[in-house]
N, C-alpha and C positions, 0 to 999 in steps of 0.2 A: 088224227087219222093220217097215216103216211102210206101212200102207194109206192111200190118199189122199195119196200122196207128192208129187204134182204141185201140190197146193194151197198156199195161203199158209202154213199151219201146217206142213205136211209138208216143204216146202223149207227152212224155217227150222231144223227139227229135224235134217234131214240135214246141213245146214251145220255145226251145232253138234257133231254126233256123228261125222262122217266121219273126223276126225283120229284117233279112238280106237277106232272100231268099223268092222267091215265092215257096211255098210248096204245093205239090199235094199228098194227102193221098189216097192210094188204099186199099180197104178192102171190105168185104161183110157186115160189120156193120158200120153204120155211127156214127160219134161223133159230139157233139155240140162244135164247136171251137170258142173261143173268138178272134182268130187270123184272121184279115181280109185278110191276104195274103195266107190263106190256103184254098184249094178247095178239097172237098171229091169227089172221083170217085168210084162208085161201081165196084167191080171186083170179079169174081169167078175164082180162079186160076186153077180149074180143067177143065175149058172150054176154048178151043182155041178162040172161037168167043168173049167171054167176055173179055179176055186179049187183043185181037186185038182191040176191041171197046174202051177199057179204054185208050190204047195208042193213038188211033185215036183222042180221045177227047183232050189228052195232046197236040198233034201236032196242032190240030185246034185252041186251045186257047192260046198256049204258044210258038209254033214254034218247031224247030228241035233240039235245043240244051238243053242238060240236064247236070247240074253240077255233080250230083250224083244220082244213084238209090240205096237206102238203103233197102235191101230186108230182111225184118224181118218175113214175113208171112211163117208159116209152120204148119203142123199137129202134134198134141201131144195128147196122151191118156193114162191116168193112169189106165183105165179100161181094157186095153189089147184087145179092140174091134175095129172094122172098120179098120183093119190093111191095107186094100187096099188103104186107104187115104194117107198113107205115100208116096206112089208112085204117086198117083193122084195129090196131092197138093204140097208136099215138093219137090219131085224129078222132076216130069213132069211140075209142076207149075213153078218151077225155069227155066226149059227149055223154057217154053212159054214166060216168062218175058225176057229172054236173046234173044230169037228170035225176039221179037218186039224191044228190046233195040238196037239191031244192025242196025235198020233202022234209028236211031237217031245219033247225035254227042254226045256221052256220055263220059264225062271226067273220070268217076269212077263208079264202081259197087261194093257195099259192101254187103257181105252175112254173116249173123249171123249163125254160126255153133255152135257146142257144144264141150266142153272139153272132153265129154264122147266118142268122136270118138277115143280117145287114149285108149290104153290097160291098165287095172288096174295093179298096181305094189305092191310090198311089201313096208312097211313103210320105209321112208328114201331115196327112189329112186326118184330123181327129174327129171321130164321130161321137154321137151321144144317143140317148133314147129316142130322140125325134128324127134321127137320120132315116133315110129310106130303107125299107126291107123288101126282099124278094125271095131269097132262098135259092142258091145257085145249083144245088143238087138235092138228091132225094131226102136226106136227113133234115137239113134246115127247111126245105120246102114243106115237109110235113109239120114242122113246128110253126111255120107261117100260117098254114091252114088251121092248126090247132088254136093259135092265138085268135084267129078270126072266130072260131067256134065259141071261145070264151067270151069275147066281146059281144057276140050276138045272142048267146043263150044263157049267160049267167043271171040275167034278170036283176033282181035287187041284191044278189049275193055279192058282198065286197070281194074283190080279187086283186092279186098282185102277180104280175108276170116278171120272172127273173131270168134275164138272158146271161147265161154263164159262159165262161171260157173253158177250154179243155182242162179237166181237173187232174191233179197230181198230188203226191205226198212224198215222204222221204224214201219210201220203197220204190217209188216211181208210179206204178199203177195208172199209167197214161199210155195208151197204145202207141200213138205216134212217137212219143219220146222214147219209150222202151225199144221200139223198132230202130230208131235212129242210133241209140246207144249200142244196140247189138250189132248193127252194121259196122260201126267203127271198132268195136271190141274185137270183132272177127276179121277186121281189115278187108272187108268185102270190096269188090270193085264198085258196087253201088254206093259205098260210103264216100267216094271222091267225086261223084258226078251229081249234078243238080240241074233239072230242066227249067230254069227260070232265073228271076232276079234274086240274087242272094242277099240283097239289102232289105228285102221284104221280110215280114214276120207276122206272128200272131201272139196275142196275149193269153196267158194261162191263169188258172185259179187254184189255189191250194184248197184241198177238201175242208180244212178247218176254217178258212176264211169264208167259204160258202156256207158252212154250217153256222158260223156266227151271224152272217147276214140273215139267214132264215130264222134263227132264234130271235134276232132283233125285230124282224117283221112280225113275228108272233107276239112278242111282248108289247109292241106298239100298235097292235091291230085295232084297238078302239080309238086311237088318235089319228089314224090314217084315212085319207079319202077312199072312196069306194072303188076306184079303178086306177091302178098304178102300174108302171113298168120301170124296172131298174136293170141296169147293167151290173154285172158282178164279175170283174176280172182285174188283172193288174194293168196299170197304165203303162208299164214297161213292156212294150211289144218286142220281145227279143227277136232279132233278125236270124234268118236261117244261117248266115255266115257266123254270127256270134255264137250261136248254139253249137255249130260244128266245131269251132275253135275251142270252146269251153270243154266239150266232151272229149275231143282229141287230147287236150292237155291233161285232163283228169284221168283218162284211161291209159294213155300210152306215154304221157310226159312229153308229147310233141308240141312244140311251141305254136305251130300253125298247121293244123291238119288240112291237107289240100282239098280244094273244091273246084271242080271244073264244070263250067256251064256247057250244057249240051242242048241241041234243039229238041223241042217237045216231041216232034215226030219220031226222032231217033229214040228217045226215052220210051215212047209208047210201043215202038216196035220191039225194043229190048225186053220190055215188061211182058209183051205178048209172047215172045219166044220162050222166056223163062216159065211162063204159066203153062206152056204146052209140053214141057219136058216130062216124060212119064217116069214113074218110080222115084221121084224126088219130091220133097215137101214143096208145096206151092208158096211162092214168095208173097210177102205182105203187099208189096206195091202192085196194083192192078192198072191196066192201061187207062181206065177212066179217072184215076187219081192224078194223072200227070197234068191235066188242065187246071187242077186246083193247087198244084205244088207251090206256086209262088204267090198265092193270094195274100194280100196284105190287109190287116185289120189293126186299127188303133182307136182306143176309146178313152173318153173322159169319165171319171167317176164322180164328177162334181155333184150330181144330183143325189147320189147315195151319201156322200159326205155331208151335204147340206141338210138333207131331210132325215137321215137315219143316224148320222154320226158314225157311219161305217167306212172304214178304209181297209184295204188288204194289208195285213201285218207281215205277210211272208212273200217271198219272191222266188221264181224259178231259178234265177241266177244264183241265189244264196243256198238253194236247196240241192242243186246239182251235185256238189261235193258229197253230200250224204247219200244221194242216190248211187253214185259210183262206188262209194265205200261199201254200201250194202251189196252191190254186185261183186266186188272184189273179195269180200269176206267169204261168200259162198256162191260162186257163179252158177253152179248147177241148180241150186235151189231158186236163185233169182230167175233163171231162164224158165224153170217150170212154173214159177209163180205167175209169170207173164205169158205163159202158153206159147213160148217161142221154142222151136226145135233146138235141142242142146247140140252145139257143134262137136264134131268128132274129136277135136283135140282135147276137149274137156272130158270126153268119155274115156279116152285112151290113157292119159297120163296126167299126173299132177306134180307140182314141183315141191310141195311140202306135205307133211304127213297128215295134218288134221283138216285143212281146208284148201280149196282151190284158190289160187291167187290170180288165175287168169293167164298164166304163162306156162308154157311147156318147159321141160328140162333143157331142151335145146336153146330156148330163149334165155 
């Protein structure tokens, strides 16, 4: 049973498991699946009745035994709005799923949390699963509360909490990275200023590496202890400076794309002004994000290596060239895929006949 089955993680997991398991996808948006062993069941995690009805369908069609519930569904907003949904969907939605799951024979419950539940540190401080957690803003704070719900209410149901990094793939499909790439691609003023320590950074996780960890947890479910937590991210926490330089080189061939450090108050004011301008698309960066801009996270994957034999096989550094290649092959499609407003120079002209290369004729 996979909640959030229509998302990028859920669809990958279904594809991997459908040949060996009957898979049931729970979500409020259906997907067209080529897997005959997958059934989609509508669910609204904010509704007691909807969650109860979804699990009643599972019992009616497939019986009382569930190998694993892979709980991916959660609320997330970069807009900083509808904050009440963090509790309604992420926290209490998980509580509803657990309440229904306890009526079944469930061999395993997997919950995808976030590495951001941990506290940011100075560069060089390596954290692990036992490091303190707090949740600095709404999204990770909701995951902290949800982890607590699982600890307190799972009862005898075995569970695994997986704290993941920001997920990406060769198309990008990672909002912070796609926004970073677009700012440099368009040569925006925001692409050369940064409100914090540029040597800080965060680790990421390729979608396929996360999928492999979850599949491994499922396969080893009968051998694992009843309560576990694993981190799932790359040990290479790429710094904001290194990411800036790499994107600048790949997009424009510039050896060292500039990065100017500005005070956080200045960045907040600039963001606020941009968000007030009428008749223009609202910028991605909001004033509340500025305080998080240079948070640093670095983690050890020793526990997952030792107990699961899992290591990330991919890296953001090595995947960036493919991301930029996909952008340059068809920039308009790339922008639309990532729901970023297409810049005017791409709408007006192109320098070759079949595809946009990202340069105007003048360039």
